[in-house]
C-alpha positions in Angstrom: -22.0 -2.7 23.0 -22.6 -1.9 19.4 -18.9 -0.9 19.0 -18.4 -4.4 17.7 -20.3 -3.4 14.5 -17.4 -1.1 13.5 -16.3 -4.2 11.5 -19.2 -3.3 9.2 -19.3 0.5 8.6 -22.7 0.2 6.9 -24.4 -0.7 10.2 -24.6 2.3 12.6 -25.1 1.3 16.2 -28.7 2.6 16.3 -29.8 -0.1 13.9 -28.2 -3.2 15.5 -28.5 -5.4 18.5 -25.9 -7.6 20.0 -26.6 -11.0 21.6 -24.5 -13.0 24.0 -25.1 -16.4 25.5 -26.4 -14.6 28.7 -29.0 -12.8 26.7 -29.5 -9.5 24.7 -27.1 -6.7 25.5 -29.4 -3.8 26.0 -27.1 -1.0 27.1 -25.4 0.4 23.9 -23.5 3.0 25.9 -21.1 0.5 27.4 -18.0 -1.0 26.0 -17.5 -4.8 25.6 -15.0 -4.8 28.5 -17.5 -2.9 30.8 -20.1 -5.7 30.3 -17.5 -8.4 31.0 -16.9 -9.7 27.4 -13.2 -10.4 26.9 -11.0 -11.7 24.0 -12.2 -14.8 22.2 -15.8 -14.3 23.2 -18.4 -14.8 20.4 -21.2 -12.3 19.8 -24.0 -12.3 17.4 -24.9 -9.0 15.8 -28.2 -8.5 14.0 -28.8 -5.3 12.1 -30.2 -3.5 9.1 -28.7 -1.1 6.6 -30.1 2.4 6.3 -31.7 1.5 3.0 -33.5 -1.4 4.5 -34.8 0.6 7.4 -36.0 3.4 5.0 -37.6 0.9 2.8 -40.0 -0.3 5.5 -43.3 1.5 5.4 -44.8 2.5 8.8 -48.1 0.7 9.5 -51.2 2.7 8.7 -53.5 3.4 11.6 -56.7 2.2 10.1 -58.8 3.1 13.1 -57.8 6.8 12.7 -58.6 6.7 9.0 -61.9 5.1 9.7 -62.7 7.8 12.2 -61.6 10.5 9.8 -63.8 9.1 6.9 -66.7 8.7 9.4 -66.3 12.3 10.6 -66.3 13.6 7.0 -69.0 11.3 6.0 -67.3 10.5 2.7 -67.2 6.7 3.0 -69.7 6.0 5.8 -72.5 3.8 4.5 -76.0 4.6 5.7 -77.9 1.9 7.5 -80.9 2.2 5.2 -78.6 1.5 2.2 -77.8 -2.0 3.3 -79.7 -4.8 1.5 -81.4 -6.3 4.6 -82.8 -2.8 5.5 -83.7 -1.8 2.0 -86.0 -4.8 1.6 -88.1 -3.9 4.6 -88.1 -0.1 3.8 -89.1 -0.9 0.2 -92.4 -2.4 1.5 -93.4 1.0 2.5 -94.9 2.6 5.7 -97.3 0.3 7.6 -101.0 1.4 7.4 -101.2 2.1 11.1 -97.9 3.9 11.5 -98.0 6.8 13.9 -97.5 10.3 12.5 -93.8 11.2 12.3 -92.4 14.7 12.8 -89.0 15.7 11.5 -86.7 18.0 13.5 -88.8 17.7 16.7 -88.1 16.1 20.1 -91.2 15.0 22.1 -91.4 13.0 25.3 -92.7 9.5 25.1 -96.5 9.3 25.0 -98.3 7.5 27.9 -99.4 4.8 25.5 -97.2 2.2 23.7 -95.5 3.2 20.4 -97.2 1.2 17.7 -97.4 1.0 13.9 -93.8 -0.1 13.4 -92.3 -3.3 12.0 -89.3 -5.5 12.7 -86.7 -7.1 10.4 -89.2 -9.8 9.2 -91.8 -7.1 8.5 -93.9 -8.2 11.5 -95.9 -5.5 13.4 -94.1 -4.2 16.6 -95.1 -2.1 19.6 -92.7 -0.8 22.1 -94.0 -0.3 25.7 -91.8 1.5 28.3 -92.4 0.0 31.7 -90.6 2.5 33.8 -91.7 1.1 37.1 -90.2 -2.3 36.2 -87.3 -0.7 34.3 -88.2 -2.8 31.3 -88.8 -2.3 27.6 -91.5 -4.6 26.3 -91.2 -5.5 22.6 -94.5 -6.9 21.5 -95.4 -8.7 18.3 -98.6 -10.6 17.3 -97.0 -13.9 18.7 -95.1 -12.8 21.8 -94.0 -10.0 24.1 -90.3 -9.9 25.1 -89.7 -8.1 28.4 -86.2 -6.7 28.2 -84.5 -5.1 31.2 -83.3 -1.8 30.1 -79.9 -2.4 31.6 -79.5 -5.2 29.0 -79.8 -2.8 26.2 -76.2 -1.7 25.6 -76.7 0.9 22.8 -79.2 2.2 20.3 -78.5 3.0 16.7 -80.9 5.2 14.9 -80.8 6.9 11.5 -83.5 8.7 9.5 -84.9 6.7 6.7 -84.0 8.3 3.3 -86.9 10.0 1.7 -88.9 9.7 4.9 -86.8 11.6 7.4 -89.8 11.9 9.7 -89.1 8.3 10.6 -86.1 6.4 11.8 -84.6 3.0 11.5 -83.6 1.9 15.0 -81.4 -0.9 16.3 -81.5 -2.0 19.9 -78.3 -3.8 21.0 -79.5 -6.7 23.2 -76.3 -8.6 23.3 -72.6 -8.5 22.4 -72.8 -9.3 18.7 -74.3 -7.6 15.6 -76.8 -10.6 15.4 -78.2 -9.7 18.7 -79.4 -6.3 17.5 -83.2 -6.0 17.3 -84.2 -3.7 14.4 -87.3 -1.6 14.4 -88.5 0.3 11.3 -90.7 3.4 11.0 -90.0 4.8 14.4 -91.4 8.4 14.5 -88.4 10.7 14.5 -89.8 13.0 17.3 -89.5 10.1 19.8 -85.9 9.0 19.1 -84.2 11.1 21.6 -86.7 10.3 24.3 -86.2 6.5 23.6 -82.5 6.8 24.0 -82.8 8.9 27.1 -85.3 6.6 28.8 -83.5 3.4 27.9 -79.8 4.4 28.2 -80.1 7.3 30.6 -78.6 9.7 28.0 
């Protein structure tokens, strides 16, 4: 139906749309007569010049760029470089921290993992209750019994300058604020923690 735009040579059919009181005319392969529009009928034609079309920049796929920069590691910020984590890490290793071993993967010990701290620098122990399918997060004041199915993901990253230990975030809910952070997790247990909790 874009034959009508021959009145304006600068608008090729591909860049126009014709509208009629009954709605948009979608089939550009038909003539006006074929769609039942006769003499005296009024049409509205909306279009753009080639210059206008070429002047529009295609939207950038930010997710693709983000993935690319993440893959190359050029712009990805390490967890331990954020201010909230740096403050805890700067306090140093707890006195009773377990020995960390870099580049090794060990099964979880029979006893709880101790000697770690949380985001308020309080002592934390992790107990894996496999028979109840729960992870117990214990502090001096309370013990939270978390069903392992509630933990949606686990972030873990070596601590700069202390790669035998990891910073670990347990995703307990749907927002970033529902992530429970544990510092000074011995690196040799990170894979076993993920496997036990997430089934990976």
